N, C-alpha and C positions, 0 to 999 in steps of 0.2 A: 504494500500500500504506500502511496506517495501523496504528499500534501505540499503544495506551495502556499505558504502563509505570507500575507502582506499585512503589515500594520497600517491601518487606515484611520483617517479622520471621519470618513463616511464612505458608504458604498451602497450600490443598488444593483438589482438584476431585473431586466425587462424582457418579457416574452410577448410578441405580437403587439408591441407598443403599450403594454400594460406593465407597470411596476408590480412585481410579485414578491419581492423581498427587498428590505431596505434597513440599514443600520446607521448608527452614528459611530463614535469612536470604538475601535475594536479590531477584529481580524477578518479579512477576506480570505477564505480557504478554498483553494482549487483542489479537489479531491479525486485521485485516480486509484482504481482498484485493478489488480491483476488476478489472473485465474487461480493462483496459489494462495490468495489471501484467505484468512479465517477471522473469527471473532477476536483472536489473540492480537492480531495486528490492529484491528479496530480499537480495542480497549487501550492498548499501549499508546497509540497515537492520540486518541482523545484525551487520555490522562496527561500525556506530555504537553499537549497544547493548552489544556486548562490551567496547568501550573507554570507555563512559561513566564519568565519575568523579563519582558522586553519593553516595558513602559518606564519612562524616566521618573526618578524621584527628585527631591528638592536639590540634590547635588548633581543632577543631570546624568545619573548612572542608571542603566537598565536594571531596575530592581523591583518593579511592580508588575503584578499579574493582571489579567483581565478583571478578576474580582476586585482587586485593589482600586481600579479606575472605573468600576461599573461599566466595563466594556461589553460589547456584543459581538456576535459572530454572524457572518454571511457565508454559508457553505454552499459551494457549487460543484456538482459532479463534473469531471472532465476526463474522459477516457483518453484524450490526446496526450496526457502526461506519460502514457506508455507508447507513444509513437516512436518507432525505430527508423532512423534515417541513415543507418550505416551504409546501405546499398542503395543505389539509384537516387532519384530526386523526389520520389513520392514516399511519404511515411507509410510504414506497415504497422498495423495495430494488433498483431497476433498475440502480444503480451497482455493486452487489455482484457479484462474479464468479460464474459458474456453478460448481456443486460440483466438477466434475472439475478445472477449472483452479485453483480456490481450494485444494482439498486438495493438489494437486501442489506449488503454490508454498508453502503452509503447511509441508508436509513438508520441502521444500528449505530453508526458513528455519530450521527446527529443526536440520537436519543441518549447516547452515553454522555455527550456534552451537556445536554439539557438536564440530565440527572445530577449534574454537578452544580446546578443552579444558574446555568448560563442561558441567556436569551439567544436563540439560534433561529435565524431566518434562512431560507433555502431558495435555490433556483428550482427549475423544473427538470427532473431527470429526463434525458434524451431529447430535450428541446433545443432549438437554436435560441441562444440567449445573448443579449447585449448587457455587458457589465460596465458600470461606471464606478470609479473610485477616486478618492483623493488619498494618495499614498502618503503616509506619515513618516518622514525621516529622509529618505526612504529606508524602511526596514523590510527586507524580504528574506525568508528562510525556506529551505527545502528540507522537509522531514520525511524520512522513509523508514519503514519497518518491513523487512523482508521475512518471508516464511522461514522458520527455523533459524532466525538470526537473533 
């Protein structure tokens, strides 16, 4: 499982010209699932993200978590995180999970975050989406938890 995390001042996701998810300060998460992922990867990443201290304190050190700043999450599934461009000019998506597994694990990921008291807005699984954000910092991290790792 792979997540691109961006610390944002605000973010939103739009489908067919309708805003379906919107947050203020917090994290925009682009979430990719591979066919080997299980609930173990989901839980590890959700717990890691919930506890990350990447918001600045009074001394301008990254020392505060989402809960410390009353932050929110906008979680968007993105199978293209598993795009392979080693050969040719067109990405191959053979490492991305099939939609039924990907959606189930994506939903479990969001529920694990919510269970920790976080406000989580989402995109629409499988839809073409427009994402708007104001990156804060910028702070962008790539988090990954491979099966059996």
